[in-house]
Backbone as JSON, one array per atom type, in Angstrom:
{
  "sequence": "XXXXXXXXXXXXXXXXXXXXXXXXXXXXXXXXXXXXXXXXXXXXXXXXXXXXXXXXXXXXXXXXXXXXXXXXXXXXXXXXXXXXXXXX",
  "N": [[-38.09, -62.33, 58.12], [-37.0, -63.13, 54.96], [-34.59, -65.17, 53.69], [-32.75, -66.21, 50.99], [-31.7, -69.56, 50.21], [-28.22, -70.57, 50.37], [-27.33, -72.07, 48.23], [-28.91, -73.41, 45.32], [-31.78, -75.46, 45.87], [-31.45, -78.98, 45.76], [-32.57, -81.19, 43.11], [-33.6, -83.63, 44.02], [-34.56, -82.97, 46.51], [-36.61, -81.2, 45.94], [-38.33, -82.96, 44.63], [-38.81, -84.92, 46.63], [-40.06, -83.37, 48.59], [-42.36, -82.6, 47.21], [-43.55, -85.12, 46.77], [-44.0, -85.85, 49.44], [-45.9, -83.95, 50.18], [-47.97, -84.64, 48.41], [-48.49, -87.22, 49.33], [-49.41, -86.65, 51.89], [-51.82, -85.48, 51.29], [-53.12, -87.52, 49.91], [-53.18, -89.65, 51.71], [-55.31, -89.63, 53.75], [-57.55, -90.2, 52.13], [-56.87, -92.7, 51.13], [-56.85, -94.06, 53.55], [-59.55, -94.05, 54.24], [-60.57, -95.57, 52.11], [-59.28, -97.93, 52.71], [-60.53, -98.57, 55.11], [-63.1, -99.28, 54.26], [-62.53, -101.48, 52.82], [-61.63, -101.46, 50.18], [-58.98, -101.15, 49.36], [-55.98, -102.82, 50.45], [-55.05, -102.82, 53.92], [-52.34, -102.81, 54.45], [-51.22, -101.42, 52.31], [-52.12, -98.83, 52.82], [-50.79, -98.33, 55.21], [-48.13, -98.48, 54.33], [-47.99, -96.27, 52.56], [-48.39, -94.22, 54.39], [-46.1, -94.46, 56.02], [-44.0, -94.0, 54.17], [-44.66, -91.42, 53.35], [-44.33, -90.0, 55.77], [-41.58, -90.39, 56.18], [-40.44, -89.13, 53.92], [-41.33, -86.5, 54.35], [-40.04, -85.91, 56.77], [-37.3, -86.05, 56.04], [-37.21, -84.03, 54.09], [-37.98, -81.72, 55.55], [-35.94, -81.57, 57.49], [-33.69, -81.09, 55.84], [-34.39, -78.67, 54.6], [-34.58, -76.99, 56.84], [-31.9, -77.08, 57.62], [-30.62, -75.91, 55.39], [-31.76, -73.36, 55.58], [-30.76, -72.48, 58.04], [-28.04, -72.33, 57.45], [-28.08, -70.33, 55.5], [-29.06, -68.14, 56.98], [-27.05, -67.89, 58.88], [-24.9, -67.24, 57.24], [-25.74, -64.75, 56.42], [-25.48, -63.37, 58.69], [-27.4, -63.56, 60.64], [-29.32, -65.24, 63.18], [-31.41, -68.01, 63.87], [-34.11, -67.7, 66.13], [-34.19, -69.52, 69.2], [-36.26, -72.43, 69.43], [-39.13, -72.25, 71.3], [-40.64, -74.05, 73.95], [-44.09, -75.03, 73.93], [-46.25, -73.06, 75.81], [-48.55, -73.88, 78.12], [-50.01, -72.22, 79.76], [-50.21, -69.83, 78.52], [-52.26, -67.3, 77.0]],
  "CA": [[-37.15, -62.01, 57.08], [-36.77, -64.25, 54.06], [-33.23, -65.19, 53.16], [-32.66, -67.36, 50.1], [-30.67, -70.52, 50.59], [-26.95, -70.23, 49.74], [-27.25, -72.81, 46.97], [-30.24, -73.86, 44.93], [-32.15, -76.76, 46.44], [-31.25, -80.05, 44.77], [-33.79, -81.69, 42.5], [-34.17, -84.7, 44.84], [-35.29, -82.35, 47.61], [-37.86, -80.7, 45.37], [-39.19, -84.11, 44.35], [-39.24, -85.55, 47.88], [-41.02, -82.48, 49.24], [-43.6, -82.7, 46.45], [-44.14, -86.43, 47.07], [-44.5, -85.82, 50.81], [-47.15, -83.18, 50.17], [-48.98, -85.46, 47.73], [-48.83, -88.31, 50.24], [-50.21, -86.1, 53.0], [-53.16, -85.24, 50.76], [-53.72, -88.79, 49.49], [-53.27, -90.65, 52.77], [-56.65, -89.76, 54.35], [-58.44, -90.86, 51.17], [-56.5, -94.12, 51.15], [-57.28, -94.63, 54.83], [-61.0, -94.3, 54.14], [-60.73, -96.71, 51.22], [-58.84, -99.11, 53.47], [-61.57, -98.92, 56.1], [-64.24, -99.95, 53.64], [-62.03, -102.71, 52.23], [-61.32, -101.35, 48.75], [-57.55, -101.42, 49.23], [-55.47, -103.48, 51.66], [-54.56, -101.95, 54.99], [-50.88, -102.73, 54.34], [-50.91, -100.34, 51.36], [-52.34, -97.57, 53.53], [-49.69, -98.2, 56.16], [-46.9, -98.2, 53.58], [-48.04, -94.89, 52.08], [-48.2, -93.36, 55.56], [-44.69, -94.52, 56.45], [-43.18, -93.34, 53.15], [-44.97, -89.99, 53.43], [-43.69, -89.46, 56.96], [-40.13, -90.38, 55.98], [-40.11, -88.07, 52.96], [-41.55, -85.2, 54.99], [-38.98, -85.73, 57.76], [-36.05, -85.76, 55.35], [-37.32, -82.73, 53.43], [-38.0, -80.66, 56.56], [-34.6, -81.46, 58.07], [-32.78, -80.48, 54.88], [-34.79, -77.27, 54.41], [-34.15, -76.27, 58.05], [-30.43, -76.97, 57.58], [-30.29, -74.88, 54.39], [-32.17, -72.05, 56.1], [-29.82, -72.1, 59.09], [-26.79, -71.96, 56.78], [-28.3, -69.04, 54.85], [-29.16, -67.1, 58.0], [-25.73, -67.71, 59.48], [-24.1, -66.54, 56.25], [-26.2, -63.37, 56.37], [-25.21, -62.75, 59.98], [-28.55, -63.7, 61.52], [-29.5, -66.55, 63.79], [-32.79, -68.35, 64.2], [-34.37, -67.72, 67.57], [-34.4, -70.9, 69.64], [-37.66, -72.82, 69.52], [-39.62, -72.27, 72.68], [-41.7, -75.05, 74.16], [-45.43, -74.46, 74.03], [-46.64, -72.74, 77.18], [-49.98, -74.15, 78.27], [-50.65, -71.17, 80.53], [-50.32, -68.62, 77.7], [-53.61, -67.14, 76.43]],
  "C": [[-36.9, -63.26, 56.25], [-35.37, -64.12, 53.48], [-33.14, -66.41, 52.25], [-31.54, -68.3, 50.55], [-29.4, -70.22, 49.81], [-26.74, -70.94, 48.41], [-28.67, -73.24, 46.59], [-30.53, -75.24, 45.54], [-32.0, -77.84, 45.38], [-32.59, -80.6, 44.28], [-34.42, -82.8, 43.34], [-34.97, -84.12, 45.99], [-36.62, -81.79, 47.11], [-38.84, -81.84, 45.13], [-39.7, -84.74, 45.64], [-40.24, -84.68, 48.63], [-42.37, -82.54, 48.54], [-44.31, -84.03, 46.73], [-44.69, -86.49, 48.49], [-45.81, -85.05, 50.9], [-48.27, -83.98, 49.51], [-49.43, -86.62, 48.63], [-49.69, -87.84, 51.4], [-51.64, -85.83, 52.55], [-53.86, -86.57, 50.46], [-53.96, -89.75, 50.64], [-54.65, -90.73, 53.42], [-57.66, -90.46, 53.42], [-58.15, -92.36, 51.15], [-56.95, -94.79, 52.44], [-58.78, -94.94, 54.8], [-61.27, -95.49, 53.22], [-60.3, -98.0, 51.88], [-59.87, -99.54, 54.49], [-62.74, -99.64, 55.48], [-63.81, -101.17, 52.83], [-61.71, -102.65, 50.75], [-59.85, -101.63, 48.49], [-57.05, -102.06, 50.52], [-54.9, -102.48, 52.67], [-53.04, -101.79, 54.92], [-50.46, -101.62, 53.38], [-51.08, -98.98, 52.03], [-51.19, -97.31, 54.5], [-48.39, -97.84, 55.45], [-46.87, -96.76, 53.07], [-47.82, -93.92, 53.23], [-46.75, -93.31, 56.01], [-43.79, -93.78, 55.46], [-43.4, -91.83, 53.19], [-44.26, -89.35, 54.62], [-42.17, -89.37, 56.78], [-39.71, -89.27, 55.01], [-40.28, -86.68, 53.57], [-40.43, -84.92, 56.0], [-37.67, -85.33, 57.09], [-36.09, -84.36, 54.72], [-37.26, -81.59, 54.45], [-36.63, -80.47, 57.18], [-33.65, -80.74, 57.12], [-33.11, -79.0, 54.68], [-34.39, -76.44, 55.62], [-32.64, -76.06, 58.05], [-30.01, -75.9, 56.58], [-30.62, -73.49, 54.9], [-31.19, -71.56, 57.18], [-28.49, -71.66, 58.49], [-26.94, -70.58, 56.14], [-28.36, -67.91, 55.87], [-27.8, -66.83, 58.65], [-24.81, -66.95, 58.53], [-24.47, -65.07, 56.15], [-25.98, -62.65, 57.7], [-26.38, -62.8, 60.95], [-28.58, -65.1, 62.11], [-30.98, -66.77, 64.05], [-32.99, -68.23, 65.7], [-34.61, -69.16, 68.01], [-35.9, -71.19, 69.74], [-38.06, -72.93, 70.97], [-40.64, -73.38, 72.82], [-43.04, -74.36, 74.31], [-45.78, -74.25, 75.5], [-48.13, -72.93, 77.3], [-50.72, -73.03, 78.98], [-50.84, -69.9, 79.69], [-51.72, -68.51, 77.1], [-53.65, -67.33, 74.95]]
}
């Protein structure tokens, strides 16, 4: 069930989510360029760290907004189950 968030997502969240997605796409290319010595390894590391931070912040905020919307609609997210290694 898709429930819209109670308030529109702020512009900073839209931008940070977009930058995180762009970083996730660009990082493997940068890593390869770093391996062959075209760009410094420190730049690759910095892009990876910034990408991870932006993704973490965006995901946390989106999950929070979703939980608020579901609670307002009278629904609750099912608790996340740990992965069962024995399941087929």
